[in-house]
C-alpha positions in Angstrom: -6.6 9.9 -16.4 -7.7 6.6 -14.3 -10.8 6.5 -12.8 -11.2 6.2 -8.7 -12.5 2.7 -9.0 -9.4 1.8 -11.2 -6.8 3.1 -8.5 -8.6 1.5 -5.6 -7.8 -1.9 -7.4 -4.4 -0.6 -8.0 -4.2 0.0 -4.6 -5.5 -3.4 -3.1 -3.5 -5.3 -5.8 -0.2 -3.4 -4.2 -1.1 -4.4 -0.7 -2.1 -8.2 -1.5 1.3 -8.2 -3.3 3.0 -6.7 0.1 1.3 -9.7 2.0 2.2 -12.2 -0.6 6.4 -11.0 -0.7 6.4 -10.7 3.0 4.4 -13.8 4.0 6.2 -16.4 6.0 8.8 -14.0 6.9 10.1 -12.5 10.3 11.7 -9.2 11.0 15.3 -10.9 10.8 14.4 -12.3 7.3 12.8 -8.9 6.0 16.0 -6.9 6.6 18.5 -9.2 5.2 16.6 -9.9 1.8 17.1 -6.6 -0.1 14.9 -8.6 -3.1 12.3 -8.9 -1.0 12.6 -5.2 0.7 13.0 -4.2 -3.2 9.7 -5.4 -4.1 8.0 -4.3 -1.3 9.2 -0.7 -1.6 8.1 -0.7 -5.4 4.8 -1.9 -4.2 4.5 0.8 -1.6 5.2 3.1 -4.6 2.5 2.1 -6.4 -0.1 2.0 -3.6 1.0 5.6 -2.8 1.0 7.1 -6.1 -2.3 5.4 -6.7 -3.6 7.2 -3.4 -2.3 10.4 -4.2 -4.2 10.5 -7.7 -7.4 9.4 -5.9 -9.8 11.9 -6.4 -10.7 14.6 -3.5 -14.3 13.7 -3.3 -13.5 9.8 -3.1 -11.3 10.7 -0.3 -13.7 12.9 1.5 -16.5 9.9 1.1 -13.6 7.6 3.2 -12.3 9.4 5.8 -11.4 6.4 7.8 -9.2 5.9 5.1 -5.5 7.4 6.1 -4.8 9.1 2.7 -2.0 11.9 4.5 -0.5 9.2 5.9 -0.2 6.9 2.8 0.7 9.7 0.6 3.3 10.9 3.0 4.9 7.0 2.9 5.3 7.9 -1.0 7.5 10.9 -0.6 9.6 9.2 2.2 10.4 6.3 -0.4 10.9 8.5 -3.4 12.5 11.4 -1.9 14.0 10.0 1.1 15.4 6.5 -0.6 18.6 6.6 1.3 17.1 7.3 4.8 14.3 4.5 4.5 14.1 2.6 7.9 13.2 -0.9 7.2 12.0 -1.7 10.5 9.6 0.9 10.6 8.9 -0.3 7.1 8.6 -3.9 8.9 6.5 -2.3 11.3 3.7 -0.9 9.1 3.7 -4.0 7.1 2.3 -6.0 10.2 0.7 -3.5 12.0 -1.4 -0.9 9.2 -1.4 -3.3 6.3 -3.7 -5.6 7.3 -6.6 -3.2 8.7 -5.9 -1.0 5.5 -6.6 -4.0 2.9 -10.2 -4.6 5.0 -10.5 -1.0 4.7 -9.7 -0.6 0.8 -11.4 -3.9 0.4 -14.7 -2.8 1.5 -14.6 0.5 -0.6 -14.3 -0.8 -3.3 -16.8 -1.4 -6.2 -18.4 -5.1 -5.8 -17.6 -5.9 -9.7 -14.2 -4.8 -9.2 -12.9 -7.1 -6.3 -13.9 -10.0 -8.0 -11.5 -9.6 -10.6 -8.8 -10.5 -8.2 -10.2 -13.7 -6.8 
């Protein structure tokens, strides 16, 4: 079983990849680029699966992280993939992920975030 520290780091890495994959794109570009969509959805799956595996103790210590929303996204992407609304995914990327990235980096043990610099 992976440690919470490793899972949190995986979440930060997934968030950074989503940001990198969508950098410089607008919504129309995202909605017409199935390669980027596939890459982003995969990173969301990693983000969400790692969040699902984080211990209840860590989740309780970090109540500002929207754990249930994150894992809810996973369930939608994995089990209802034919009904994924790409416009909603884009809005989530633009509106929610920058703040979530800041939150996640803030709860990482200091030496873990140094590995990604």
